[in-house]
C-alpha positions as CSV (number, residue, x, y, z in Angstrom):
1,X,25.3,-30.7,-59.2
2,X,22.4,-31.2,-61.9
3,X,19.4,-32.2,-59.7
4,X,20.4,-30.3,-56.4
5,X,17.6,-27.8,-55.8
6,X,20.0,-25.2,-54.1
7,X,22.1,-25.3,-57.2
8,X,18.9,-24.4,-59.1
9,X,18.2,-21.7,-56.9
10,X,21.6,-20.3,-57.5
11,X,21.3,-20.6,-61.3
12,X,17.7,-18.9,-60.9
13,X,16.2,-21.9,-62.5
14,X,13.5,-22.1,-59.7
15,X,12.2,-19.2,-57.6
16,X,13.3,-18.4,-54.1
17,X,12.7,-15.2,-51.9
18,X,16.4,-14.1,-51.9
19,X,17.3,-12.0,-49.1
20,X,21.0,-11.6,-49.9
21,X,23.4,-12.3,-52.5
22,X,26.9,-11.7,-53.5
23,X,29.4,-13.1,-55.6
24,X,29.9,-16.5,-53.6
25,X,26.7,-16.6,-51.4
26,X,23.1,-16.6,-51.8
27,X,20.5,-16.5,-49.0
28,X,16.8,-16.9,-49.2
29,X,13.7,-17.5,-46.7
30,X,13.2,-21.0,-45.7
31,X,10.3,-22.5,-47.3
32,X,9.2,-24.4,-44.1
33,X,10.1,-21.8,-41.6
34,X,11.0,-23.1,-37.9
35,X,10.9,-19.2,-36.4
36,X,9.5,-16.0,-37.8
37,X,13.1,-15.4,-39.3
38,X,14.5,-18.7,-41.0
39,X,16.9,-17.8,-43.8
40,X,19.1,-20.6,-45.5
41,X,22.6,-19.4,-46.6
42,X,24.3,-21.3,-49.0
43,X,27.7,-21.1,-51.2
44,X,27.0,-20.8,-54.7
45,X,29.7,-23.6,-55.2
46,X,28.3,-27.1,-54.6
47,X,29.5,-28.9,-51.5
48,X,27.3,-31.6,-50.4
49,X,27.8,-31.1,-46.6
50,X,30.2,-29.2,-44.2
51,X,32.1,-32.5,-43.6
52,X,33.0,-32.5,-47.3
53,X,34.4,-28.9,-47.2
54,X,38.4,-28.9,-47.7
55,X,41.1,-26.5,-46.6
56,X,40.6,-24.7,-49.8
57,X,36.7,-23.9,-48.9
58,X,38.1,-22.2,-45.5
59,X,37.3,-18.6,-46.7
60,X,34.1,-19.6,-48.3
61,X,32.9,-21.0,-44.8
62,X,33.7,-17.8,-43.3
63,X,31.9,-16.0,-46.0
64,X,28.9,-17.9,-44.9
65,X,29.1,-16.7,-41.4
66,X,29.8,-13.0,-42.4
67,X,26.7,-13.1,-44.7
68,X,24.8,-14.5,-41.7
69,X,25.8,-11.4,-39.5
70,X,24.8,-9.0,-42.4
71,X,21.3,-10.7,-42.7
72,X,20.7,-10.8,-39.1
73,X,21.5,-7.0,-38.9
74,X,19.1,-6.5,-41.9
75,X,16.4,-8.4,-40.2
76,X,16.8,-6.6,-37.0
77,X,17.8,-9.6,-34.8
78,X,21.4,-8.3,-33.5
79,X,19.8,-7.1,-30.3
80,X,17.4,-10.0,-29.4
81,X,19.7,-12.9,-30.8
82,X,19.9,-15.4,-33.4
83,X,20.8,-19.2,-33.9
84,X,23.0,-20.5,-36.8
85,X,22.7,-24.1,-37.5
86,X,24.7,-26.6,-40.0
87,X,22.7,-30.1,-39.9
88,X,25.3,-32.6,-41.3
89,X,23.7,-35.8,-42.6
90,X,20.5,-37.4,-42.4
91,X,20.4,-38.3,-38.8
92,X,20.9,-34.4,-37.9
93,X,18.1,-33.6,-40.2
94,X,20.0,-32.4,-43.5
95,X,17.6,-32.9,-46.1
96,X,19.4,-31.3,-49.1
97,X,22.9,-32.3,-49.9
98,X,24.1,-28.8,-50.5
99,X,26.1,-27.2,-47.5
100,X,23.7,-24.7,-46.1
101,X,23.6,-22.7,-42.7
102,X,20.2,-21.7,-41.2
103,X,19.7,-18.6,-39.5
104,X,16.9,-18.5,-37.2
105,X,15.6,-15.7,-34.8
106,X,12.6,-13.4,-34.2
107,X,11.5,-15.2,-31.0
108,X,12.9,-16.9,-28.0
109,X,14.2,-20.3,-29.2
110,X,14.3,-23.5,-27.4
111,X,17.4,-25.1,-26.5
112,X,17.9,-28.1,-28.7
């Protein structure tokens, strides 16, 4: 997507504090963190929402979760715990139309 901010991060057209990257996935610190650790994990492939993922994307979706586990270990969250969140659509809080997984931790999180 030409105007997608996350696609621009993938292409390194705009800066981000990248905490993880491989061939299919990139992850970076959220610019408006909701917890001491708040990382946004995205596929490099543009998919607007998880609701628009197809069976062809199932391996890629799995890669998002595996990246989250690696990042949680790197950030020291495996013992205390962490939360993984997909927001799907505007009513759920999705503000950027590029599939992304939030990893939050570093404090006791309220149930929501």
